[in-house]
C-alpha positions, 0 to 999 in steps of 0.5 A: 398917578398910581404905579405898580412896583416892578415886583408886582408885574414880574412874577404874576405875569405867568398868564397869557394868550386866551382861547376863543370861547363860544360866541353865545357866552359873549357880550357883543361889541361895536366893531364886532363882525358876525355871521348868521346860520339860519335853518328852517324845518320844511316838514312837507319835504322832510328836510332842513333848509339853510337861509344862505342869503342872510348869512352875512357877515355883519359889522356891528355899528358904532352905535351897537346895531345890526342891519339885517335884511327884511327886518332892519336894525336890531339893537345889540349893545350889552347883549349876548349873541344868543339872545340877539339870535332869538330876537332875529328868528322871532322878527323874521317869523313875524316879518315873513309870516312864517308858520314855524320859528327858524333856528338862528345861531349867531357867531362872532367872526372877528372882533376889534384887536386890543392895541398894546404900546410902550415897553411891549416887545412887540408893540401892535395889535393883538387878537382880543379873546374873551376875558382878556386882561392887561396881563394877557395882552402884555404876555401876547405882545412878547412881555416887556423890553428895555428895562434891563440892558442885559436883557435878563428881564426880557428872557424871563418875561418870554419864558413866563409867557410861554409857560403861562400860555402852555398852562392855559392850554392845559387847562383848556384841554382838560376842560374839553375832555371833561365836556366830551365825556359828559356829552358821550354820557348824555348828561350835563353833570360834567366832571370839570376841573375846579375853577381854582386849578384853572387859574385866571378866569377859571369860573368863567371858563368852566361856565362857558364849557358848561354852556357849551355842553348844554347847547351841544346836548340840546342840539343833538337832542333837537336833531334826534327829535326831528328824525324821530319826528319824521319816522313817526309821520311817515309811519303814520302816513303808511297806516292811513294809506294801508287803511285807504288800501283795504277800503278800496279792495272792499270797494272793488270787490262790491264793484266786481260783484255788481259787474258780474250780476250785470253781465248776467243780465246783459247776457239774458237780454234783461239789461242794456249792454251799456251798463255792462260797459259803465260797470267795467269803467268803475272797476277800472277806476277803482283799480287805478286808485288801488294802484296809486295807493300801493305806489304811495305806500312803497314810497312812504316805506322807502322814505321811512327806511331812509329816515331810520337809516338817518336816525342810525347814522346820527347816533353812531356818527355822533359817538364816533365824532365824540371819541375821535375829538377826545382822542385828539384832545388826549393827544394834545393834553399829553404833548402840552404836559411835556413842553409845560414840565420843560418850560417849568424847568426854565422858569426855575432857572430863570427866577434866580437870574431875574432877582440877581440882576436886580429887577425885582422892583426894590425900593426906588427901582423901576416903576411900571405905569399902565394906561388904558384908553377905551375903544373909541377914544374914551377917557384914558385911565391909569390902572394899578391892577394888571388883572384889569379887564379889557374890551375890543379896541382897547389901547394898553400903554406901559411906561417905565419911570423912577420919578413922576416928572419922567411920565410925560416923557415916557408916555409920548413915545409909546403913544406914537409907537402904538398909533404907528403899529395900528396903522 
């Protein structure tokens, strides 16, 4: 079995907890719990309606499928949430014979935790996040313990984990601010930090933030187009009603003239009186139609005023929200940078102490061994790289030995410890 010299683990450990990424950029896994946000545009009523009955939550089965009402099982294995949401929308439309396709969004609300055992300071489950590596899982579990009697290594790892967590938070906030600036400008050309400056998974994090930017811009565009469409429909409806009103006015004038002529003939005894009554009835009927059309025009104008007001509120509300979000992110960034400067100062003090305590993994010194067991009880594998990617539900065990013969003795206890923590 391959082992990792302690030197390779100590100093590169400055990476830790991940911030959860948008679900649409993730691959769905068995055991994930998801929810659906289904929205239908009802053009007749001019409103958006949510299908709360199908919201969920739903758990992906061990064979990688979602069981959803009306459409049955949907295969999710190895697919992204956005792709599955599109299939659900299409199948709902076909199954229910809908005229319009539904807007379906699928969100991952819960993922199976990674279980950390062995020399972890806090063995047990840690929340899985996108792009998680062995290094991140160990940092979330408090680093390693039990290597040095004087606690120097534990102190160093604790400082390293906190410094790495703050560094990651700083990178995420820089990404968020760049994305908010681009949203406000209405462009997908965001001035994101370079992937190299973000450290671990930098390219992935930039790509995910870029995807989120595009999604939010598309969503804002769709909402704007819906309101604009409603305004256009109401404007066209008012135009048609006004044309109808003009036609009715012309008919009323003709009927009024006819009624006057009939009245003259009746007065002169040249026409029966019932013809005058019929003329009055026709005039009353046409006036009733005119009143109905005028009422419809009034209602349509009121609806148009509300739609135009919604359009103004949509634009102003979005800009206000973006400004508030950016102000909050900038405030958080300032706070994180202050704490990060302090933590880096502590790191500079801690590194010489760790080396002086003989914890740098010199030849013949302590050797770390990391074993990853896939979720579902797959084949365990010893890894030589702490940047090995993990999946939801994986079991990570860390042992320490100077001699290969110690491996069996040092791995048995961590397995029991991790299993106990999971229970």
